[in-house]
C-alpha positions as CSV (number, residue, x, y, z in Angstrom):
1,M,18.8,-5.0,12.1
2,N,16.6,-7.8,13.5
3,K,17.8,-11.0,11.7
4,K,14.2,-12.4,11.7
5,V,12.9,-9.2,10.0
6,L,15.9,-9.3,7.5
7,F,15.1,-12.9,6.6
8,K,11.4,-12.0,6.0
9,E,12.5,-9.1,3.8
10,I,14.7,-11.4,1.7
11,M,11.6,-13.7,1.4
12,L,9.7,-10.7,-0.1
13,V,12.5,-10.0,-2.6
14,I,12.4,-13.7,-3.7
15,T,8.6,-13.2,-4.0
16,T,9.0,-10.2,-6.3
17,I,11.5,-12.2,-8.6
18,I,9.0,-15.0,-8.9
19,W,6.1,-12.6,-9.6
20,G,8.3,-10.8,-12.2
21,L,8.8,-14.1,-14.0
22,G,5.1,-14.7,-13.5
23,F,4.3,-11.9,-16.0
24,I,6.3,-13.9,-18.6
25,A,4.3,-17.0,-17.9
26,Q,1.0,-15.1,-18.0
27,S,2.0,-13.6,-21.4
28,I,2.9,-17.0,-22.8
29,G,-0.1,-18.8,-21.3
30,G,-2.5,-16.1,-22.3
31,K,-1.9,-16.9,-26.0
32,S,-3.6,-20.2,-25.5
33,L,-6.3,-19.6,-22.9
34,D,-8.8,-16.9,-22.1
35,A,-8.3,-15.0,-18.9
36,F,-11.0,-16.8,-16.9
37,T,-10.0,-20.4,-17.8
38,F,-6.4,-19.6,-17.4
39,N,-6.8,-18.1,-13.9
40,F,-9.2,-20.8,-12.8
41,S,-6.6,-23.4,-13.9
42,R,-3.7,-21.8,-12.1
43,N,-5.8,-21.4,-8.9
44,V,-6.8,-25.0,-9.0
45,V,-3.1,-25.9,-9.0
46,A,-2.4,-23.4,-6.3
47,S,-5.2,-24.7,-4.1
48,L,-4.0,-28.3,-4.4
49,F,-0.4,-27.3,-3.8
50,L,-1.3,-25.3,-0.7
51,L,-3.5,-28.1,0.7
52,I,-0.5,-30.4,0.6
53,V,1.6,-27.7,2.3
54,V,-1.0,-27.3,5.0
55,L,-1.2,-31.0,5.6
56,I,2.7,-31.3,5.7
57,N,2.9,-28.4,8.1
58,N,0.4,-29.9,10.4
59,L,2.3,-33.2,10.4
60,I,5.5,-31.4,11.2
61,K,3.9,-29.6,14.1
62,K,2.5,-32.9,15.5
63,K,5.9,-34.5,15.3
64,K,7.5,-31.6,17.2
65,N,4.6,-31.7,19.7
66,I,3.7,-28.1,18.9
67,E,0.2,-27.5,20.2
68,Q,-2.2,-26.0,17.8
69,E,-5.0,-24.0,19.4
70,P,-8.2,-24.9,17.5
71,L,-10.4,-22.2,16.2
72,D,-13.7,-21.6,17.9
73,K,-16.9,-21.1,15.9
74,K,-16.4,-17.4,15.6
75,G,-12.8,-17.8,14.5
76,K,-13.8,-20.3,11.8
77,I,-16.5,-18.0,10.5
78,N,-14.1,-15.0,10.4
79,L,-11.5,-17.2,8.6
80,I,-14.0,-18.2,5.9
81,F,-15.3,-14.6,5.6
82,G,-11.8,-13.2,5.4
83,G,-10.7,-15.9,2.9
84,F,-13.8,-15.2,0.8
85,L,-13.0,-11.4,0.7
86,I,-9.3,-11.9,-0.1
87,G,-10.0,-14.7,-2.6
88,S,-12.7,-12.7,-4.4
89,T,-10.5,-9.6,-4.7
90,L,-7.6,-11.8,-5.8
91,A,-9.7,-13.5,-8.5
92,L,-10.9,-10.1,-9.8
93,A,-7.4,-8.6,-9.8
94,M,-6.0,-11.6,-11.6
95,T,-8.7,-11.4,-14.3
96,F,-8.1,-7.7,-14.9
97,Q,-4.3,-8.3,-14.9
98,Q,-4.5,-11.2,-17.4
99,L,-6.7,-9.2,-19.7
100,G,-4.2,-6.3,-19.5
101,I,-1.2,-8.5,-20.1
102,N,-2.8,-10.0,-23.2
103,S,-3.0,-6.4,-24.6
104,E,0.0,-4.6,-23.2
105,G,2.7,-7.2,-22.7
106,A,4.7,-8.2,-19.6
107,G,6.9,-5.2,-19.0
108,K,4.4,-2.4,-19.2
109,S,1.9,-4.5,-17.3
110,G,4.3,-4.9,-14.4
111,F,4.6,-1.1,-13.9
112,L,0.9,-0.4,-14.2
113,T,0.1,-3.2,-11.7
114,A,2.7,-1.7,-9.3
115,L,0.4,1.4,-9.0
116,Y,-1.5,-0.6,-6.4
117,I,1.2,0.5,-3.9
118,V,0.3,4.1,-4.6
119,F,-3.4,3.3,-4.2
120,V,-2.9,1.7,-0.8
121,P,-2.2,5.0,1.1
122,V,-4.8,6.8,-0.9
123,L,-7.5,4.2,0.0
124,G,-6.3,4.7,3.6
125,L,-8.5,7.9,3.5
126,L,-11.5,5.5,3.8
127,F,-10.2,4.4,7.2
128,G,-9.5,7.9,8.5
129,R,-5.8,8.0,7.6
130,R,-4.2,11.2,6.3
131,I,-2.3,11.6,3.1
132,N,1.2,13.1,3.6
133,R,3.0,15.4,1.2
134,Y,5.0,12.5,-0.3
135,V,1.9,10.7,-1.3
136,L,0.6,13.8,-3.1
137,I,3.9,14.1,-5.0
138,A,3.7,10.4,-5.7
139,I,0.3,10.8,-7.3
140,L,1.8,13.5,-9.6
141,F,4.6,11.2,-10.6
142,A,2.1,8.3,-11.1
143,L,-0.1,10.4,-13.4
144,T,3.0,11.6,-15.3
145,G,4.2,8.0,-15.7
146,L,0.8,6.9,-16.8
147,Y,0.8,9.5,-19.5
148,L,4.4,8.7,-20.7
149,I,3.9,5.0,-20.7
150,N,0.9,5.3,-23.0
151,V,2.7,7.5,-25.6
152,N,3.3,5.8,-28.9
153,S,5.1,7.6,-31.7
154,G,4.3,10.9,-30.0
155,D,0.6,10.2,-29.5
156,F,-1.1,9.5,-26.2
157,T,-3.5,6.5,-26.3
158,L,-5.3,5.2,-23.3
159,N,-6.5,1.8,-24.5
160,I,-8.6,-0.9,-22.9
161,G,-5.5,-2.9,-21.8
162,T,-4.3,0.0,-19.7
163,I,-7.7,0.5,-18.1
164,Y,-7.8,-3.2,-17.2
165,L,-4.4,-2.9,-15.5
166,L,-5.4,0.2,-13.6
167,L,-8.5,-1.7,-12.3
168,C,-6.1,-4.6,-11.4
169,A,-3.9,-2.2,-9.4
170,L,-6.9,-0.8,-7.6
171,T,-8.2,-4.3,-6.7
172,Y,-4.8,-5.5,-5.6
173,S,-4.6,-2.6,-3.2
174,F,-7.7,-3.9,-1.4
175,Q,-6.2,-7.4,-1.4
176,I,-3.0,-6.1,0.2
177,M,-5.0,-4.3,2.9
178,L,-7.1,-7.4,3.6
179,I,-4.0,-9.7,3.9
180,D,-2.4,-7.2,6.3
181,K,-5.6,-7.4,8.5
182,Y,-6.1,-11.2,8.5
183,S,-2.4,-12.5,8.3
184,K,-1.8,-11.3,11.9
185,T,-4.6,-13.6,13.2
186,Y,-4.5,-16.8,11.2
187,D,-2.0,-19.4,10.2
188,S,-0.2,-18.2,7.1
189,F,-0.5,-21.5,5.2
190,I,-4.2,-22.0,6.0
191,L,-5.1,-18.4,5.1
192,S,-3.2,-18.7,1.8
193,F,-5.0,-22.0,1.0
194,V,-8.4,-20.5,1.9
195,Q,-7.9,-17.4,-0.3
196,F,-7.0,-19.5,-3.4
197,L,-9.8,-21.9,-2.7
198,F,-12.3,-19.1,-2.8
199,A,-10.5,-17.5,-5.8
200,T,-11.0,-20.8,-7.6
201,I,-14.7,-21.1,-6.6
202,V,-15.5,-17.5,-7.6
203,L,-14.2,-18.0,-11.1
204,I,-16.2,-21.2,-11.9
205,P,-19.3,-19.5,-13.2
206,F,-17.3,-17.0,-15.3
207,V,-15.3,-19.9,-16.9
208,F,-18.5,-21.5,-18.2
209,I,-20.3,-18.3,-19.1
210,F,-17.5,-16.2,-20.6
211,G,-14.5,-18.7,-21.0
212,E,-13.7,-21.7,-23.1
213,F,-12.9,-24.8,-21.0
214,N,-10.9,-26.8,-23.5
215,I,-8.6,-29.6,-22.2
216,D,-6.3,-29.4,-25.3
217,L,-5.8,-25.7,-24.8
218,I,-5.2,-26.2,-21.0
219,I,-2.5,-28.8,-21.8
220,E,-0.9,-26.4,-24.2
221,A,-0.7,-23.8,-21.5
222,L,0.2,-26.3,-18.8
223,P,3.9,-25.1,-18.3
224,S,2.6,-21.6,-17.6
225,I,-0.2,-22.9,-15.4
226,L,2.1,-25.0,-13.3
227,F,4.6,-22.2,-12.8
228,L,1.9,-19.7,-11.8
229,G,0.0,-22.2,-9.7
230,I,2.9,-23.6,-7.8
231,L,5.5,-20.9,-7.7
232,S,3.8,-17.6,-8.4
233,S,0.6,-18.4,-6.5
234,G,1.4,-21.2,-4.1
235,V,5.0,-20.3,-3.1
236,A,5.2,-16.6,-3.6
237,Y,1.8,-15.6,-2.1
238,T,2.5,-17.8,0.9
239,L,5.9,-16.1,1.3
240,Q,4.1,-12.8,1.1
241,V,1.6,-13.8,3.8
242,V,4.4,-15.2,6.1
243,A,6.7,-12.2,5.6
244,Q,4.0,-9.6,6.1
245,R,3.5,-10.8,9.7
246,D,6.8,-9.4,10.7
247,V,7.7,-6.8,8.1
248,N,6.2,-3.3,8.3
249,V,3.5,-3.0,5.6
250,T,5.2,0.1,4.2
251,V,8.6,-1.6,3.8
252,A,6.8,-4.7,2.4
253,C,5.1,-2.5,-0.3
254,I,8.4,-0.9,-1.2
255,I,10.1,-4.3,-1.6
256,M,7.2,-5.7,-3.6
257,S,7.4,-2.7,-6.0
258,L,10.5,-4.4,-7.4
259,E,8.2,-6.8,-9.1
260,S,7.7,-4.1,-11.8
261,V,11.4,-3.8,-12.4
262,F,11.8,-7.5,-12.8
263,S,8.8,-7.8,-15.1
264,L,10.4,-5.2,-17.4
265,I,13.8,-6.8,-17.4
266,F,12.4,-10.3,-18.0
267,G,10.0,-9.0,-20.7
268,V,13.0,-7.6,-22.6
269,V,15.2,-10.7,-22.0
270,F,12.7,-13.5,-22.5
271,L,10.0,-12.0,-24.8
272,S,12.1,-9.6,-26.7
273,E,9.7,-6.8,-25.8
274,S,10.7,-3.3,-26.9
275,H,9.6,0.1,-25.7
276,E,10.1,3.7,-26.8
277,L,12.5,5.8,-24.7
278,I,9.7,8.0,-23.5
279,Q,7.9,4.9,-22.2
280,Y,11.0,3.9,-20.2
281,F,10.8,7.4,-18.6
282,G,7.2,6.6,-17.8
283,C,8.2,3.4,-16.1
284,L,10.8,5.3,-14.1
285,A,8.2,7.9,-13.0
286,I,5.8,5.2,-11.8
287,F,8.6,3.5,-9.9
288,I,9.5,6.8,-8.2
289,A,5.8,7.3,-7.4
290,V,5.8,3.8,-5.8
291,I,8.8,4.7,-3.6
292,L,7.5,8.2,-2.6
293,S,4.1,6.8,-1.6
294,Q,5.8,4.8,1.1
295,I,7.8,7.6,2.7
296,E,6.6,8.8,6.1
297,P,7.4,12.4,7.2
298,K,9.8,12.6,10.1
299,K,7.2,14.1,12.5
300,E,4.8,11.2,11.8
301,K,7.5,8.6,12.4
302,E,8.3,10.2,15.8
303,K,4.6,10.1,16.7
304,I,4.5,6.4,15.8
305,Q,7.6,5.7,18.0
């Protein structure tokens, strides 16, 4: 295996571990702040952190005499437009996710969020891509898992938290596809900074209309905000952007699906979350769906080669 690709895949595994812990931070921080103020705060931290990273990266390149080809007017416009699209979808997905976590807890939220990986190939239909038989089977597993994960004491209940998380998964699938498009054209650090800058800007009106901007509450949630802003957003999302430049998008999605497993484990260990046995089977069904959705039939692989 190419060592460079292997290194990038390891980066994605580290990313999923950080994101798994991020569900814990979101669960804790969500007890102090509303979803809009909480996500705005973490995005402010992420933007500032990434701005520092961009400046340091530019200094390193100058010292090494690495020439940086400046963007022309069209390139700058496309970067801003792409950053706006990615940042807006990211802000929306984060909001749905936080609302869902506040209702469902970290473990269950991780698996429902992971459904974005099933949505990616399905949404590919919009771009003329075909759905193979594995994706069709994955959809059946996903629906089965969705049913089982929402069974409590023998009764099926699809509450608002689950709906928020399904909307989160759908929105994240668009964000993944946008990153795959723009990460091959622009500097990873700059693109990551721009997306979080726009995610911050987009949330401002929602904070003041629907949120509660309270400094005392922000300070109370500061540990979670710093973890999510620096590690989960600043570091992990940057690792994602960097790694996706060299890792096949299908392989990247499979690796990132481990986020759901880590969220469940960390939820049990750190938050003492408990689930019924049937709900664990639901989590397993969703995980199988995530893996199946990324399998390509042998004939299609041969055509690609």
